[in-house]
C-alpha positions as CSV (number, residue, x, y, z in Angstrom):
1,M,14.5,-11.5,71.6
2,L,13.8,-11.9,75.1
3,L,17.0,-10.5,75.9
4,L,16.8,-7.3,73.8
5,L,13.0,-6.4,75.9
6,L,14.8,-7.3,78.8
7,L,18.6,-5.2,78.0
8,P,17.3,-1.6,78.7
9,H,15.7,-2.4,82.2
10,M,19.1,-4.4,82.9
11,E,21.4,-1.4,81.8
12,H,19.1,1.5,84.3
13,E,20.0,-1.1,87.1
14,L,23.6,-1.3,86.4
15,A,23.5,2.8,85.9
16,K,22.4,3.3,89.7
17,G,24.6,0.3,90.8
18,Y,27.9,1.3,89.4
19,A,27.4,4.5,89.8
20,D,29.6,5.1,93.2
21,V,32.4,3.1,91.6
22,L,32.3,4.0,87.8
23,K,32.3,7.5,86.2
24,S,30.1,6.5,83.3
25,P,27.6,3.5,83.4
26,P,28.7,0.1,81.9
27,M,27.9,-1.6,78.8
28,L,25.7,-4.7,78.7
29,Y,25.5,-6.8,75.8
30,P,23.2,-9.8,74.8
31,Y,26.3,-12.5,74.9
32,Y,27.3,-11.2,78.2
33,V,24.0,-12.5,79.8
34,D,23.0,-16.1,81.0
35,V,19.9,-17.3,81.7
36,V,20.0,-19.1,84.9
37,N,16.3,-20.5,85.4
38,T,13.0,-19.4,83.7
39,E,9.6,-20.8,85.2
40,R,6.1,-20.2,84.6
41,L,4.1,-18.5,87.2
42,N,0.7,-19.6,86.3
43,G,1.3,-23.2,85.5
44,F,1.4,-25.2,82.4
45,R,-0.7,-22.9,80.5
46,G,0.5,-19.6,82.0
47,F,2.1,-17.1,80.2
48,S,3.7,-15.3,82.7
49,L,7.5,-16.1,83.6
50,R,10.0,-15.4,86.0
51,I,13.6,-15.4,84.6
52,V,16.9,-15.0,86.6
53,L,20.0,-14.2,84.3
54,D,23.6,-13.5,85.2
55,A,25.2,-10.6,83.4
56,V,28.8,-9.9,83.2
57,P,28.7,-5.9,82.4
58,T,31.7,-4.1,80.3
59,V,33.4,-0.8,79.6
60,G,35.9,0.4,77.3
61,P,36.8,-2.5,74.6
62,H,34.8,-5.2,77.0
63,I,36.9,-4.9,79.8
64,A,34.7,-7.1,82.6
65,V,33.5,-4.8,86.0
66,G,32.0,-7.2,87.7
67,E,28.9,-9.7,87.6
68,D,25.3,-9.4,88.6
69,K,22.1,-11.4,89.2
70,F,18.9,-9.9,87.8
71,T,15.5,-11.6,88.7
72,F,12.2,-10.4,86.7
73,D,8.6,-11.1,86.3
74,I,7.2,-10.8,82.4
75,S,3.7,-10.7,82.0
76,P,1.1,-9.7,79.0
77,I,-0.7,-7.7,81.0
78,A,1.9,-5.9,83.6
79,D,4.9,-6.1,80.8
80,V,8.4,-6.6,82.7
81,K,8.6,-5.9,86.6
82,L,12.3,-6.4,88.4
83,V,11.9,-8.6,91.5
84,R,15.4,-8.6,92.8
85,Y,18.8,-7.5,91.7
86,E,21.6,-8.7,93.0
87,H,25.3,-7.2,92.8
88,V,27.6,-10.2,93.0
89,K,31.1,-8.5,92.2
90,G,32.3,-5.4,91.5
91,P,35.1,-4.6,89.8
92,D,38.7,-5.1,90.5
93,P,41.4,-2.0,90.3
94,S,44.4,-3.9,90.0
95,S,43.2,-6.2,87.1
96,F,41.9,-2.8,85.1
97,P,44.6,-2.0,82.4
98,P,46.4,0.9,83.3
99,N,44.9,3.1,80.3
100,Y,41.3,2.5,81.4
101,K,42.1,3.2,85.4
102,D,40.7,6.6,84.7
103,L,37.0,5.1,84.4
104,L,37.4,4.1,88.0
105,K,36.2,6.5,90.9
């Protein structure tokens, strides 16, 4: 459920991050997102969370195009705030299937 809340925010950042290397924005599926860390920002009884996620965006038939790390603050008052976006690894043109190389810029 939490990933379904965050996916639109993540896909928005991915579209900007991959605009210079891909002709169309990559897709992100919940099963390609790993939760790295979660913590409560206001202590034991607080409902504000900081969550760190590793994501592997894809194009076409699930061809991985990189790796990205997202840090979000989630609270009942301010909703969702992207704290940090880190582009860890980009697409490797040599590992792309020949019939999908046209997706690269």
